[in-house]
C-alpha positions as a printed NumPy array, in Angstrom:
array([[ 96.9  ,  78.532,  78.908],
       [ 98.681,  78.947,  82.554],
       [101.695,  80.739,  81.002],
       [ 99.504,  83.145,  79.183],
       [ 97.712,  84.221,  82.167],
       [100.191,  83.905,  84.976],
       [103.253,  84.696,  83.042],
       [106.27 ,  82.506,  81.759],
       [107.617,  82.466,  85.539],
       [105.823,  80.602,  88.281],
       [104.985,  81.73 ,  91.789],
       [108.103,  82.561,  93.603],
       [110.063,  82.829,  90.181],
       [111.981,  85.797,  89.407],
       [109.207,  88.046,  88.944],
       [108.162,  87.487,  92.213],
       [111.663,  88.303,  93.65 ],
       [111.798,  91.556,  91.634],
       [108.122,  92.463,  92.977],
       [109.686,  91.997,  96.515],
       [112.721,  94.05 ,  95.803],
       [110.798,  96.676,  94.357],
       [107.876,  96.809,  97.17 ],
       [110.638,  96.858,  99.949],
       [112.208,  99.931,  97.858],
       [109.289, 101.438,  97.912],
       [108.468, 101.05 , 101.65 ],
       [111.912, 101.893, 102.479],
       [111.567, 104.859, 100.586],
       [108.528, 106.06 , 102.001],
       [110.028, 105.644, 105.515],
       [112.918, 107.741, 104.644],
       [111.257, 110.436, 102.921],
       [107.909, 111.183, 104.057],
       [107.073, 113.745, 106.578],
       [103.691, 112.188, 107.76 ],
       [104.231, 109.813, 110.9  ],
       [101.497, 107.686, 110.24 ],
       [102.579, 107.375, 106.856],
       [106.098, 106.522, 108.197],
       [104.367, 103.902, 110.749],
       [102.236, 102.145, 108.02 ],
       [105.235, 101.776, 105.473],
       [107.41 , 100.419, 108.222],
       [104.521,  97.915, 109.583],
       [104.085,  96.751, 106.063],
       [107.757,  96.067, 105.573],
       [107.594,  94.109, 109.072],
       [104.902,  91.899, 107.724],
       [106.651,  91.646, 104.342],
       [109.912,  90.406, 106.413],
       [107.758,  87.616, 108.258],
       [107.104,  85.686, 105.032],
       [109.81 ,  86.452, 102.433],
       [113.564,  85.789, 102.503],
       [113.424,  87.682,  99.336],
       [112.452,  90.899, 101.193],
       [114.934,  90.075, 104.223],
       [117.719,  89.834, 101.474],
       [116.813,  93.33 ,  99.882],
       [116.343,  94.808, 103.476],
       [119.863,  93.613, 103.858],
       [121.199,  94.966, 100.449],
       [119.29 ,  98.643, 100.948],
       [117.353,  98.888, 104.137],
       [119.862,  98.536, 106.929],
       [120.49 , 102.128, 107.052],
       [117.217, 103.226, 106.933],
       [115.892, 101.309, 109.691],
       [118.954, 102.244, 112.119],
       [118.113, 105.665, 110.652],
       [114.621, 105.319, 112.444],
       [115.851, 103.949, 115.397],
       [118.142, 106.953, 115.898],
       [116.523, 109.831, 114.64 ],
       [112.756, 108.933, 115.728],
       [113.243, 107.452, 119.51 ],
       [110.54 , 109.95 , 120.651],
       [107.973, 108.214, 118.593],
       [108.   , 105.01 , 120.443],
       [105.484, 102.98 , 117.902],
       [107.988, 103.937, 115.058],
       [110.849, 102.978, 117.052],
       [109.507,  99.462, 118.329],
       [108.164,  98.876, 114.528],
       [111.711,  99.566, 113.192],
       [113.291,  97.257, 115.86 ],
       [110.83 ,  94.377, 114.892],
       [111.764,  94.843, 111.077],
       [115.351,  94.751, 111.721],
       [115.01 ,  91.553, 113.84 ],
       [112.601,  90.038, 111.535],
       [115.429,  91.139, 108.864],
       [118.157,  89.033, 110.873],
       [116.03 ,  85.667, 110.418],
       [114.12 ,  86.369, 113.517],
       [111.987,  83.089, 113.957],
       [113.596,  80.877, 111.124],
       [115.424,  79.103, 113.831],
       [118.859,  78.925, 114.208],
       [121.997,  77.409, 112.049],
       [123.448,  75.091, 114.648],
       [119.7  ,  73.374, 115.536],
       [119.395,  73.031, 111.825],
       [115.625,  74.138, 112.457],
       [113.981,  76.882, 110.266],
       [113.54 ,  77.135, 106.559],
       [115.   ,  74.646, 104.169],
       [117.789,  77.253, 102.951],
       [118.776,  77.621, 106.721],
       [118.681,  73.999, 107.318],
       [121.154,  73.367, 104.04 ],
       [123.441,  76.484, 104.945],
       [123.588,  74.674, 108.595],
       [124.855,  71.684, 106.75 ],
       [127.488,  73.765, 104.686],
       [125.416,  73.323, 101.458],
       [124.474,  76.435,  99.48 ],
       [124.788,  80.036, 100.409],
       [123.818,  81.261, 104.224],
       [120.319,  82.684, 104.24 ],
       [119.952,  86.499, 104.019],
       [118.918,  86.984, 107.77 ],
       [122.533,  85.346, 108.471],
       [124.034,  87.551, 105.988],
       [122.253,  90.716, 107.297],
       [123.335,  90.044, 111.132],
       [127.285,  89.833, 109.865],
       [126.681,  93.052, 108.006],
       [124.933,  94.766, 111.011],
       [127.466,  93.359, 113.455],
       [130.666,  94.435, 111.364],
       [129.895,  98.21 , 112.472],
       [130.588,  98.9  , 116.205],
       [128.558, 101.863, 115.727],
       [125.454,  99.348, 115.244],
       [125.96 ,  97.266, 118.257],
       [126.28 , 100.766, 120.511],
       [123.357, 102.022, 119.046],
       [121.395,  99.213, 120.422],
       [123.227,  99.143, 123.82 ],
       [122.379, 102.568, 123.94 ],
       [118.238, 101.648, 124.016],
       [119.108, 100.405, 127.431],
       [120.217, 103.661, 128.681],
       [118.302, 105.951, 130.983],
       [116.622, 108.841, 129.412],
       [117.183, 111.109, 127.807],
       [119.576, 109.114, 125.72 ],
       [117.977, 105.594, 125.998],
       [114.342, 104.54 , 125.609],
       [111.567, 104.274, 128.448],
       [109.521, 102.057, 126.736],
       [110.114,  98.655, 128.293],
       [109.435,  96.732, 124.943],
       [112.054,  98.633, 122.663],
       [114.519,  98.124, 125.744]])
């Protein structure tokens, strides 16, 4: 009877992963295509909140969201709240708060990856993808420069 109520997959099963992927995709689309700043801020805030709780969302952002988040940081520096939220989402997509590989802390997947068992967590893969492009590192370093290139907001720096 429970299968008919909840489907053949339990919580966290393949349908949950598909739901996370499609929700991340919809939020990224709202961020990139919306003309209203408030709607873009709301979509980024929801994406940031998803990334705190979901490795599947981290993986989805790594697959399709890094260019969108980087575009926000590059093109919308005059909107401090939007830039701040995009930077927070980037940090969370890299596994911010899940603990380091060397320390063995964090999620069970992170601990298994630290022992060399299984694939690395999505945050580690996202960080490696990000770091492969020198332009991405330059972009983050440019935030520290004086205006008009950098950002005057201390939190963003």
